[in-house]
RONU-220248 format. One record per residue (C-alpha): x, y, z; residue in three letters. Coordinates in nm, 3 decimals, padded with zeros to 5 digits, always signed. Layout:
{{X, Y, Z}, ALA}
...
***
This chain:
{{-19.191, +01.171, +00.741}, MET}
{{-19.270, +00.799, +00.778}, VAL}
{{-18.997, +00.544, +00.823}, ILE}
{{-19.072, +00.222, +00.639}, LYS}
{{-18.863, -00.080, +00.728}, ILE}
{{-19.022, -00.280, +00.445}, VAL}
{{-18.857, -00.059, +00.182}, ASP}
{{-18.556, -00.260, +00.061}, SER}
{{-18.325, +00.045, +00.046}, LYS}
{{-18.423, +00.147, +00.399}, ASN}
{{-18.390, -00.213, +00.513}, LYS}
{{-18.034, -00.236, +00.382}, SER}
{{-17.952, +00.096, +00.553}, THR}
{{-18.091, -00.046, +00.877}, LEU}
{{-17.875, -00.358, +00.838}, TYR}
{{-17.571, -00.137, +00.772}, LEU}
{{-17.651, +00.071, +01.082}, ALA}
{{-17.696, -00.239, +01.300}, LEU}
{{-17.385, -00.406, +01.156}, GLY}
{{-17.168, -00.098, +01.201}, SER}
{{-17.298, -00.058, +01.558}, THR}
{{-17.195, -00.416, +01.630}, LEU}
{{-16.857, -00.351, +01.464}, ALA}
{{-16.818, -00.036, +01.677}, PHE}
{{-16.881, -00.227, +02.001}, ILE}
{{-16.658, -00.519, +01.904}, LEU}
{{-16.379, -00.289, +01.782}, TYR}
{{-16.374, -00.096, +02.111}, ILE}
{{-16.382, -00.415, +02.316}, THR}
{{-16.154, -00.645, +02.120}, LEU}
{{-15.911, -00.408, +01.946}, ILE}
{{-15.908, -00.049, +02.071}, LEU}
{{-15.885, -00.121, +02.445}, ASN}
{{-15.611, -00.386, +02.412}, PRO}
{{-15.416, -00.173, +02.159}, ALA}
{{-15.413, +00.121, +02.400}, SER}
{{-15.282, -00.080, +02.695}, SER}
{{-14.919, -00.011, +02.598}, CYS}
{{-14.951, +00.362, +02.677}, PHE}
{{-15.232, +00.361, +02.934}, ARG}
{{-15.153, +00.483, +03.285}, ILE}
{{-15.355, +00.442, +03.606}, ASP}
{{-15.407, +00.812, +03.678}, SER}
{{-15.448, +01.104, +03.442}, GLY}
{{-15.561, +01.127, +03.083}, SER}
{{-15.490, +00.842, +02.846}, ASN}
{{-15.559, +01.041, +02.530}, SER}
{{-15.523, +01.408, +02.444}, LEU}
{{-15.810, +01.379, +02.197}, GLY}
{{-16.060, +01.289, +02.468}, LEU}
{{-16.060, +01.639, +02.617}, SER}
{{-16.242, +01.927, +02.447}, PHE}
{{-15.917, +02.123, +02.423}, SER}
{{-15.568, +02.110, +02.566}, TYR}
{{-15.286, +02.341, +02.663}, THR}
{{-14.911, +02.306, +02.630}, ILE}
{{-14.896, +02.219, +03.001}, GLU}
{{-15.146, +01.938, +02.949}, MET}
{{-14.948, +01.803, +02.654}, VAL}
{{-14.618, +01.822, +02.847}, LYS}
{{-14.779, +01.648, +03.143}, GLY}
{{-14.924, +01.379, +02.916}, PHE}
{{-14.585, +01.316, +02.754}, PHE}
{{-14.380, +01.339, +03.075}, GLN}
{{-14.589, +01.072, +03.249}, THR}
{{-14.494, +00.823, +02.978}, ARG}
{{-14.160, +00.678, +02.876}, ASP}
{{-14.028, +00.673, +02.520}, GLN}
{{-14.168, +00.327, +02.451}, GLU}
{{-14.518, +00.433, +02.562}, GLN}
{{-14.506, +00.746, +02.345}, LEU}
{{-14.398, +00.544, +02.043}, ILE}
{{-14.685, +00.303, +02.112}, CYS}
{{-14.926, +00.599, +02.142}, TYR}
{{-14.803, +00.727, +01.806}, GLY}
{{-14.861, +00.387, +01.646}, GLN}
{{-15.207, +00.378, +01.802}, PHE}
{{-15.289, +00.719, +01.649}, LEU}
{{-15.155, +00.614, +01.307}, ARG}
{{-15.352, +00.293, +01.277}, LEU}
{{-15.609, +00.196, +01.538}, TRP}
{{-15.759, +00.541, +01.593}, ASP}
{{-15.784, +00.599, +01.216}, VAL}
{{-15.981, +00.277, +01.175}, ILE}
{{-16.197, +00.369, +01.476}, PHE}
{{-16.289, +00.701, +01.313}, ALA}
{{-16.396, +00.516, +00.998}, LEU}
{{-16.612, +00.276, +01.198}, ILE}
{{-16.784, +00.541, +01.410}, TYR}
{{-16.843, +00.760, +01.104}, THR}
{{-17.001, +00.467, +00.920}, LEU}
{{-17.214, +00.387, +01.224}, MET}
{{-17.334, +00.743, +01.289}, TYR}
{{-17.379, +00.812, +00.918}, GLY}
{{-17.585, +00.501, +00.854}, SER}
{{-17.811, +00.573, +01.153}, TRP}
{{-17.854, +00.935, +01.041}, ILE}
{{-17.937, +00.826, +00.688}, PHE}
{{-18.175, +00.557, +00.815}, TYR}
{{-18.359, +00.796, +01.046}, LEU}
{{-18.363, +01.110, +00.831}, LEU}
{{-18.290, +00.986, +00.477}, ASN}
{{-18.101, +01.304, +00.386}, LYS}
{{-17.737, +01.290, +00.283}, LYS}
{{-17.675, +01.653, +00.380}, VAL}
{{-17.675, +01.555, +00.750}, TYR}
{{-17.382, +01.321, +00.689}, LEU}
{{-17.150, +01.623, +00.673}, ILE}
{{-17.128, +01.643, +01.056}, ALA}
{{-16.990, +01.291, +01.117}, PRO}
{{-16.766, +01.313, +00.807}, ILE}
{{-16.617, +01.644, +00.921}, LEU}
{{-16.577, +01.494, +01.267}, GLY}
{{-16.379, +01.203, +01.122}, MET}
{{-16.158, +01.432, +00.913}, ILE}
{{-16.089, +01.655, +01.212}, SER}
{{-16.012, +01.347, +01.425}, ASP}
{{-15.753, +01.238, +01.169}, TRP}
{{-15.612, +01.591, +01.148}, SER}
{{-15.585, +01.617, +01.525}, GLU}
{{-15.407, +01.278, +01.532}, ASN}
{{-15.157, +01.412, +01.279}, PHE}
{{-15.086, +01.717, +01.497}, SER}
{{-15.037, +01.486, +01.797}, GLU}
{{-14.796, +01.274, +01.594}, LEU}
{{-14.594, +01.587, +01.511}, LEU}
{{-14.588, +01.681, +01.880}, MET}
{{-14.471, +01.331, +01.979}, ILE}
{{-14.198, +01.338, +01.715}, GLU}
{{-14.074, +01.681, +01.829}, ALA}
{{-14.085, +01.579, +02.195}, TYR}
{{-13.893, +01.255, +02.136}, LEU}
{{-13.634, +01.435, +01.920}, ASP}
{{-13.571, +01.743, +02.132}, SER}
{{-13.790, +01.734, +02.442}, GLY}
{{-13.965, +02.047, +02.310}, LEU}
{{-14.325, +02.101, +02.200}, ILE}
{{-14.435, +02.389, +01.978}, SER}
{{-14.702, +02.614, +02.131}, GLN}
{{-14.834, +02.677, +01.780}, THR}
{{-14.869, +02.307, +01.712}, LEU}
{{-15.047, +02.255, +02.044}, VAL}
{{-15.286, +02.542, +01.965}, SER}
{{-15.360, +02.404, +01.617}, VAL}
{{-15.412, +02.051, +01.751}, GLY}
{{-15.633, +02.177, +02.032}, SER}
{{-15.841, +02.388, +01.792}, GLY}
{{-15.890, +02.095, +01.557}, ILE}
{{-15.980, +01.877, +01.854}, ASN}
{{-16.241, +02.130, +01.972}, SER}
{{-16.390, +02.134, +01.621}, PHE}
{{-16.404, +01.752, +01.630}, LYS}
{{-16.606, +01.766, +01.952}, TRP}
{{-16.839, +02.031, +01.808}, VAL}
{{-16.900, +01.802, +01.507}, MET}
{{-16.953, +01.506, +01.742}, SER}
{{-17.207, +01.706, +01.942}, SER}
{{-17.382, +01.810, +01.622}, LEU}
{{-17.387, +01.445, +01.512}, THR}
{{-17.550, +01.343, +01.842}, TYR}
{{-17.804, +01.625, +01.808}, LEU}
{{-17.891, +01.511, +01.455}, ILE}
{{-17.934, +01.155, +01.583}, LEU}
{{-18.157, +01.266, +01.871}, VAL}
{{-18.375, +01.470, +01.633}, VAL}
{{-18.394, +01.169, +01.400}, GLY}
{{-18.499, +00.941, +01.686}, ILE}
{{-18.762, +01.191, +01.804}, ILE}
{{-18.903, +01.224, +01.451}, LEU}
{{-18.906, +00.845, +01.407}, ALA}
{{-19.090, +00.792, +01.737}, VAL}
{{-19.335, +01.071, +01.653}, LYS}
{{-19.396, +00.918, +01.310}, SER}
{{-19.446, +00.574, +01.462}, LEU}
{{-19.692, +00.706, +01.723}, LEU}
{{-19.883, +00.904, +01.461}, THR}
{{-19.900, +00.602, +01.231}, ARG}
{{-20.020, +00.379, +01.516}, ASN}
{{-20.283, +00.636, +01.613}, LYS}
{{-20.416, +00.649, +01.255}, HIS}
{{-20.414, +00.268, +01.234}, THR}
{{-20.631, +00.239, +01.548}, LYS}
{{-20.886, +00.492, +01.414}, ASP}
***
């Protein structure tokens, strides 16, 4: 497999990958971090979705360390800013995968990761709503949310593995091409 930057289709995919990477960095810096400041605390986890899995005790602890206003803000963050973030990182990973490997089948990992991220957000929103209404959290809902979250991290890991393989193949192809050019 030889990666050709001169190919116009591959060139536009490269521009999309570079542009979405820039958008990813800018979004984290200028939007995601400031938007999360309303529920961020100095110690402890600032997002349930950042751990591989969670228990009902972890969820209770997460909710109990925040007041109602912070939980409402966290819910708004999950509804809007985290949904957009999933779109941006999926576009970024997908465009790099397609640029490096040129096979659409590999896009399934980041797409499933995005869908599971959104699904896990929805389960968190249901937990927040129940907690704010009654102070109770369903063990079943926590288990479902945690399972979806674990699947998201498996898909993220698979996405990174696909990217690493793509980079290795691209470097190998470049070295092989340079070796043949010198001969």
